[in-house]
N, C-alpha and C positions, 0 to 999 in steps of 0.2 A: 297602597291603594291605586298606583298609576298602571293602565292597560291597555289591552285591545279587547274590541268586541265584536261580534255581527256573526249573520246570520245568510245562510248560504243556498238558494233552490235552485238549479238549473234548470228549471223547466216553469217559472213563474218569473213573469214583467217587475211585482212589484213586490219588496219584501218590508217590511216591523219589526223594528228592532228597538219600539219604545219603552214597551215598559220592563226591557234590561238599561237602557237609559236613565228610566225609573228608579232606579235601585242604587245608581249612583250618589252619594253625598253632593249637596250643595255648593261642599266646598270647592269642589274639583270641576272643571270644567273637560268639554267633550267636543270634537272635532267631529264630525262626520264626512262619511262618502257616501252614496247612495247611487245605484246603477241597477241595470235590467238582471237582475239573477240574486240581488245583494244589497245589503246596508252594511256598511260598517263605522266605526265609532274606533277613535285614540283617545284616553280620560290622562288627563295629567292636571299638572299644577297651575298651568296657566297655559295661553295660548304661544305655541310653538313650545316650551320646554319640555324634557325627559322626551324628543324625540322630533321626529316631523312627518309632514303630508306630501305629497307630490301627485301631481295628473299631466299625465303625458299623454291626449288622445282616448283612446280609448283602454289604456293602462292605470290604475290609481294603486298608489303604496302607504301604506301606513309602519310606524315606525315608533314603538316605543325601547324608548334605553339609547345606548352610544354604541359607536363603532368610534373607533380610538386613531386606526390607522388608514386615515383618508389618503393621504398625500401617497402610498404607495401602488394607488391607482387613477397614478397623473395620465396614464396613455389611454385612459377613455377617451372618448370622442365630449363630450361635457364635461362640464366641469363640478366634479363630485362634491359640492362644499355641503354637502350633511348624509347622515346615514339615508335617508330616504331618496336622495339624491343620484346617492351610490345604488344602490339595489335598483332605482329604476333603470339606470345605465346599462347595470348587470340583465334587469330582465328582458330589456329592449335587442343587445347584443347578443340573447340567448346564451351569457355566461356565467351562468349561476353556479357554475364549477368553485368558482375563484373563491366563495364564500370561504373555501378552505383558507385562504390567506389573510381573512377578516378577524384582526381583533378587537371583541367588541362585546356588552352589553347589552344584548337587545332583543327582540322578537318583531317577530315583522308578518304584516299581507300583501300580496299581491293577488289583486283581480282585474283580468283580462275582458273587463264587459264583451269584447265582439264573440271571441271563445268560447265565454260561459265561462270561466278558468280558474280559479280556488287558491295560491299557495300561501301556504303558514308557511313561518320560517322561525325556530329556535338557535340561538346560540352556543358554542359548544358545550357549555354549564347547562344551558337553559334556566337562564339567570331570570328572564324575564315568562313566566310557565307560559302552557298555553293549555286549556283544557277545552274537550268536544266531547260534544255528542251526536251522533250522525243515526237522523230518522229514514228511511224507503227512497224519500224523494226530501232530506234537509240536513243542510249540517248548521249548528250553532254551536258557538267557539266562545270563550272567553279566557281572562289572565284569571280573573276570582270565581270561584264556584258559586257565590252567590248571585253576582248576576248570571253568570250561564242559565240558573233555576227561575232567575225571573221571568227568563222567556217560557211562555203556552205551552209548547212540544217538550218541553224538556222533562221529565219524569225527576221525581225528590225521593231516592229510595236508599235506602243504609246500603250498601256492602259489606257483607259477613267477612270473608277474605279482608275486609281492607281493615273492619275493628280488631281483628285477631292482631294484625301486624299491628295498630295503634298502640294495641293495651301491651305489647310485648315490647318493640321498637321503639314505639311513641312518635311514628314516624308511617307513611305509605310507601310500596317500591317499585320503582318502575310506573309500568302505568298508570298503575292501582292509584285508585283515588275513594274517598270514603264514603262517595255515590256509585251510585252499582249505574254499567251501562255509559259511564262518562269516565274516558280517558284522557289523561295525563302526555302530551305528545315529546318522547325522548328529545335530549339533546343533539343537536348538530342533525338537524331532519329539516327533508322542505317536504312540507305532505300535500301531497296536491287532487283537486277535486274536479267534477269536470262530470260532464253528460254520460259521458262512460266510465264511470266508476271513481276509485280510488287509487292512487299510487304515492309509495315512501319511498324516499332514496337520504343516505349519511352523507352530507357532504365533508366529513371530517371525522378521523379515528386519531385515538392520543395512543403516540408512535412512544418507547422510549428514546432519546438518543444516544449515540454510544462515549462516553464517557472521554472529551479531547482536555480533561482541566482536573486540577489538583481539586485537594479539598477544600484547600483556601483560595482559592480562584471561582471553587464553587460558592463559599461564602460572599464573594466578594459581587460575583454573579449576582444574587438571591439581593442582596443589599441593594445593589442598583436599580435592580427588576422593582422591589417594593418604595424606592425613592419615588420612583418613575409614575410605578400608581397611583402614590398616595399623591401627588404633586398634580394629575390627573383629577381627582374628588376632590380639592381644596383647592378648584382654581373660586375667582369670586369673594364674596365678601360673606362676614354673622356664618362662620364655616365651626363646627364643633364637634366633639370625640366625645361621648360618653362611654367611660372608663369601669368597664364590667370588674375589673378586677381579673382578665386574666390575661391570657400572656399576647391574645390576639391585640386587645387595644393599647399594651402598653406596646406593639413592635408597632404599632399604624405610629403613635405616638414619639416615637424613636425617626422614623423615621422623615416625618414629617418635615419643611424647614422651622427652623425655630419661632416663638413667637407666633406664629400661621392660624392657629389654633387657637379657640378654648377649650377646656376639659372638665369633664364635671364627672362626680363618684355618684354612688348614691352608699346608703351601709343597711 
C-alpha cells in the first residue's frame, strides 16, 4: 500500500494530485511536495516511516523504502543519514552514477524546480514499482495502478496482450501492465523528463562474478548474507513471520536470531 505518486507538467505552473490522494486509504499518511510544474506525494504508514523527504533549494527528493549501506557514502560533503539525504547529495553533485553501489529496496523521485526536470528511480529489482502514463504535455506516475487511474487524465482500458500474459503465466512481463498505455519502469533505471522530452538509462546490470570460493565456502557466504538481511528486516519490536509452509519462510526463520520474532501458520 505504501509508495509514491505524482504529476508533472513541464509547461504548467500549478499541478493537482488531489484525486490521486483521495484514492489512498485513510489508515495511511501522505506527505506532499508541490512546486512549479509538479506535485508529488509519499504514502507511508506514518510520517518519516518507510522512506523520507529532503529539500534543498530547487531540489526535492522523495523516497519510499530503505537504503542499507548509507555508510558507504561517507565521502559526500553532507552527512547522508537517510535514503533521501543520500540521493539529494548525489543529485547535487551530479553523481547519480553511484547508484550502482547502492544496496537497498526503494523507489525515488527527484525534482529540480528551476530546471523543470523530473527523475524517477527504481532499485536493482524494482522492489517498489513505479508505473507511469505519459500524455502530450503531462506525466502521471504512481506505485499502485488504482492510484494512477484516479487521475482524470489517465485512461482506464484493459491491455489485450497483458490479459493473455495473465491467463498464461498469472503475471505480466517487462514494461507491460494490465492497463493500456500505462508502463512499468524497469529495474535499476533512471527515467528523466523535462521540456525537451524523455531520457532513460540503466545505472546497474547483473553480472556474474567469477567464482573464487568452494561450494562449501559459498554456502557459508550465502548463510551470512541471509542472516544479515533478516537482521536488517527484524529491527524494532513486534516482528512476526507468517509461515506459508514453503522453503523461503523456513529459511527466514532459521536465519533469524533465536527468540527474535514470533511466527504464525495457516492451514
